C-alpha positions, 0 to 999 in steps of 0.5 A, spaced: 718 825 768 722 830 773 725 836 768 728 841 773 730 841 781 732 848 784 735 848 791 737 855 795 738 859 789 740 866 790 742 872 785 743 879 787 746 885 782 750 889 787 746 891 793 740 889 790 738 882 791 733 879 786 731 873 790 734 869 796 734 862 797 728 860 793 727 852 791 722 849 786 721 843 781 719 843 774 716 836 772 714 834 765 707 837 762 707 843 767 705 849 764 707 855 769 706 863 769 712 867 772 710 874 774 713 879 778 714 887 778 719 889 773 726 889 775 726 883 781 729 878 776 724 874 772 728 874 766 734 873 770 731 867 773 730 864 766 737 866 763 740 862 769 735 856 768 738 856 760 745 856 763 746 863 760 747 866 767 750 863 774 747 864 780 750 867 786 748 861 791 744 854 790 744 848 786 740 847 779 739 840 776 736 839 769 735 832 767 740 830 761 734 828 757 731 835 757 733 840 752 732 847 755 729 852 749 729 860 751 725 865 747 728 872 750 725 879 749 731 881 745 732 876 740 739 875 737 740 873 730 746 873 725 745 879 722 749 877 716 744 872 714 737 872 711 731 870 715 731 863 712 738 862 714 736 864 721 730 860 722 733 854 719 740 854 723 740 847 725 745 842 721 740 836 720 738 832 714 731 834 715 732 841 717 737 842 711 732 839 706 726 843 708 731 850 708 733 848 701 726 846 699 723 853 702 729 857 698 727 853 692 720 855 692 722 862 692 727 861 686 721 859 682 726 854 678 723 848 676 729 843 676 731 846 683 724 845 685 724 838 683 730 836 686 728 839 693 721 835 692 725 829 691 729 830 697 723 831 701 720 825 699 726 821 700 727 823 708 719 824 709 720 831 711 713 833 709 709 832 715 714 837 719 714 842 713 707 842 714 708 844 721 713 849 719 708 852 713 703 853 719 708 857 724 710 861 718 704 863 715 700 864 722 706 869 724 705 872 717 713 871 716 714 871 708 720 874 704 725 869 707 731 871 703 730 878 706 736 880 711 734 880 718 738 886 719 732 890 715 727 887 719 723 892 724 722 890 732 716 887 731 718 882 725 724 880 729 720 878 735 716 874 730 722 871 726 725 869 733 718 866 735 718 862 729 725 859 730 724 857 737 717 853 735 720 850 729 727 848 734 723 845 739 718 841 734 724 838 731 730 838 736 728 833 742 721 830 745 723 832 752 723 840 752 722 845 757 720 851 753 721 858 757 718 864 754 719 871 756 713 876 754 712 872 747 705 876 746 709 882 745 708 885 737 703 879 736 696 881 733 690 878 737 689 872 731 696 870 732 696 870 740 690 866 739 693 861 735 699 861 739 694 859 745 692 853 741 698 851 739 702 851 746 695 847 748 696 842 743 703 841 743 706 836 748 710 842 751 713 843 758 712 851 759 715 856 764 712 863 761 713 870 763 707 874 761 703 880 762 697 878 758 692 875 763 687 872 758 693 868 755 696 866 762 689 863 763 688 859 757 695 856 757 698 856 764 695 852 770 700 854 775 702 861 777 709 863 781 710 870 783 717 873 785 716 878 791 720 880 796 726 876 794 721 870 795 717 865 791 710 864 792 706 858 788 699 858 786 695 853 783 689 855 778 688 861 774 689 869 775 683 870 779 685 864 784 692 867 784 689 874 786 684 871 791 690 867 794 695 872 794 690 877 798 689 872 803 696 870 804 698 878 805 692 878 810 695 872 814 702 875 814 700 882 816 696 879 822 702 875 824 706 881 823 701 885 828 702 879 833 709 880 833 709 887 834 705 887 840 710 881 843 716 886 841 713 891 845 713 887 851 719 884 850 723 890 848 720 893 855 723 887 858 730 888 855 730 895 857 731 893 864 737 895 868 744 893 866 745 889 872 739 885 871 740 883 864 746 879 866 741 874 869 736 874 863 735 867 860 739 867 853 734 863 850 729 869 851 734 874 848 735 870 842 727 869 841 727 877 842 731 878 836 727 873 832 721 877 834 724 884 832 725 881 825 718 879 824 715 885 827 719 890 823 717 886 816 714 891 811 709 887 806 706 893 803 710 894 796 711 900 793 706 902 788 706 906 782 701 912 783 698 916 777 695 922 779 694 928 773 692 935 773 688 934 766 688 940 762 681 943 761 678 940 755 673 944 751 666 942 747 670 941 741 675 935 741 677 932 734 672 932 728 674 927 722 670 928 715 671 924 709 678 922 710 682 918 705 689 915 706 693 910 702 700 908 701 701 906 694 696 901 693 694 900 700 688 904 702 688 906 710 682 910 710 676 911 705 672 917 707 672 916 714 667 920 718 667 921 726 667 926 731 670 925 738 666 926 744 669 928 751 670 922 756 670 917 750 674 910 751 675 907 744 679 901 742 683 900 735 684 893 733 686 890 726 691 885 723 698 888 723 699 892 717 692 895 716 694 902 718 692 903 726 699 907 727 698 911 721 691 913 723 694 915 730 699 919 727 694 923 722 689 924 728 695 928 732 697 931 725 703 928 725 702 925 718 697 928 713 691 925 710 690 925 702 684 928 702 678 930 707 679 934 714 681 933 721 679 939 725 683 939 732 679 943 738 683 949 741 684 946 748 686 939 746 693 936 749 695 930 746 699 925 750 702 920 745 704 913 748 708 910 742 711 904 740 717 907 739 718 908 746 723 913 749 728 917 744 734 917 749 741 919 749 745 913 753 749 918 757 743 921 760 741 920 767 733 919 769 733 925 773 736 929 767 731 926 762 725 928 766 728 935 767 728 936 760 720 936 760 719 940 767 722 942 773 716 940 777 709 937 776 702 940 778 697 935 782 690 934 781 688 936 788 693 942 788 700 943 789 706 940 785 711 935 786 719 936 784 721 932 778 725 927 783 718 927 788 714 925 781 719 920 779 719 916 786 711 916 785 713 912 779 717 907 783 724 910 781 727 911 788 733 916 789 739 911 787 735 909 781 734 916 779 741 917 777 742 911 773 743 912 766 737 911 761 741 905 757 741 901 763 734 901 765 730 894 763 724 894 758 719 895 763 722 901 767 723 905 760 716 904 759 714 906 766 719 912 765 715 914 758 708 914 761 711 919 766 714 923 761 707 923 758 703 925 764 708 930 766 705 934 760 697 934 763 694 931 757 687 931 756 687 926 750 691 920 751 693 916 745 696 909 747 699 905 742 701 898 745 702 901 752 702 894 755 708 891 752 713 890 757 709 893 763 709 888 769 702 886 772 702 890 778 703 897 774 698 894 769 693 894 774 694 901 776 694 904 769 687 900 768 685 904 775 687 910 773 685 910 766 678 908 768 677 914 772 680 919 767 676 924 765 679 926 758 679 922 751 683 915 751 684 912 744 688 905 745 691 900 740 692 894 744 693 886 743 692 885 750 684 883 750 683 883 758 686 891 758 681 892 752 675 889 755 676 893 762 677 900 759 674 901 752 666 903 750 667 901 743 672 899 737 674 902 731 675 895 727 680 896 721 678 890 717 683 892 711 682 895 704 680 902 708 674 899 711 673 901 719 667 898 723 665 902 729 663 896 733 659 898 740 662 894 745 669 891 748 673 886 744 670 880 747 663 882 745 666 883 738 669 876 738 662 873 740 659 877 735 664 875 729 663 868 731 655 869 730 657 872 724 661 866 721 656 861 724 651 864 720 655 865 714 657 858 715 649 856 715 648 860 709 654 857 705 651 850 708 644 851 705 647 853 699 651 847 698 646 843 700 641 846 695 647 845 690 648 838 691 640 836 691 640 840 684 647 836 682 644 829 684 637 831 681 641 832 674 645 826 675 639 822 676 636 825 670 643 823 666 643 816 669 635 815 667 636 810 661 634 813 654 628 809 652 630 803 647 625 803 641 622 796 640 624 791 634 619 788 630 619 782 633 618 785 640 612 788 638 609 782 636 611 779 642 608 784 646 602 784 642 601 776 643 603 777 651 597 782 651 592 776 649 596 771 652 595 774 659 588 775 660 587 768 657 591 765 662 588 769 668 581 766 665 583 759 665 586 760 672 579 762 675 576 757 671 580 751 674 579 754 681 572 754 681 572 747 678 577 745 684 572 748 689 566 744 687 569 738 691 565 732 687 571 731 682 575 724 682 582 724 685 585 723 678 582 729 675 583 734 681 591 732 681 591 734 673 588 740 675 593 742 681 599 740 676 596 745 671 595 751 676 602 750 678 604 751 671 599 757 669 602 760 675 609 760 673 607 762 666 603 768 669 609 770 673 614 770 667 610 773 662 608 779 666 615 780 668 616 780 660 610 784 659 613 790 664 620 790 660 616 791 654 611 796 656 617 801 658 619 801 651 612 803 649 
């Protein structure tokens, strides 16, 4: 089924074009990843398809049977209502019934719960309610009566995601789901669940994400917005990188060829004015086309990270017998570790187990309950926190950077002014005088990274650094960190980012337990899978042993208790013990007589009949003897 057709779509903001004359189609079952640098129009394109913005030019046709659902980076809620009311916002009998049932379950009123259950039965809403329970449980959404205005940023994103998934599961069988960075603020288990959920549902998907493992798991096609155009690549991220490199090489060869031709044509065009009147008009027109091709530049401005790291001494950080709790929730229980120069450590664990608290304690921003944390004298922390920039809306980018320093020393000597350093971070002069409040999420992250490196840190602490960063910027950051000589501590749910950079992991397992695992995230997951399989085998073995024991017990229970013989049965048994040998002896005697062959026919006939009778009696009496013998 054909879902969407777009022809000649163009959109600009002021003098900056986002995309120009792009066309594409979306069919039922397509799962597409949309990637690009920050600020080139990914989110804008999704909002145009959702009808929230209008294009400058072009046509956008959406099948009337298709429902378009958009999950945005900054979700909007009715702040005056509860989590429950925001999630179940649709007015439909089943949705209303499930909403009432969820509210009743939290009220613990038996009569209300009974009424809600009856209504659920009448409408057959249990199947959908089970799916709702799964979504809310996997996204760790509880306390549905709490007001939305009290939620943290991460909680708001998860509630918005649950609301979107529940809506598309209910509203319409033909749905185009568009998601803008859905994995931000999800822990790894949630991300892996979302992968399986989107693959299991019959969903047509247009997805903006920086998570390369998530992209590969969910999507089979990549669209890239670049230099106002859209390029389509079939396959996974690795195939996209290979095909893009080949395309750029081909484009560069075409530009080089056009430049050679341009030099020849330019010489021809510069001939004396008198001769120009005789020139072929078609050749003149062709010259301007060649000139346009020759002056193309396909090299995109790239983020440049260069830092003159402060000298790091032999002593870095020592944590000895560190304890930390929040009320009844233990964060650390006797944690011991000595950091070494050049270490790259990943920190993983479910949301709420204390990862961010651990980072704050390491920087002495939060005290430990007991134990010692010793910081080396030469350590300079660079903290890339989830809180982002602490900004004033009326401050411009250049003014903000100058609050840290007027110039920046380079690793290879010399220094850069604040304006020059901003250009390395893809903030051209016109952007440097933009107010901070008007920057996109990715641009704010980039500026935050700049202000951290401005201080020349030698111990980088990165708390979810990949959120809102585009893939090109992430690639540059990864390359920079792989060459960085200082210590790096990373909290991230981006599995690709972690796999590429970390040497070992601090795994926060809950209840204050922290495991030091020697390897990256994928190696840890493989190890965990092996452990689960091994434990499963042990459990299966125990269950099998228990089942055998239970079966033995059941069998022993089902063996009938020996019945005591009556006097009559005793007499019968004694009689059979005498009769059976006598019948056997008679049978042998008749067999011998019949084998002689000298008996008359009438005698043989009598003996044959008697043999049949004896055989039948023997069978009957032997069976009866066996029955009675079990009672003895």
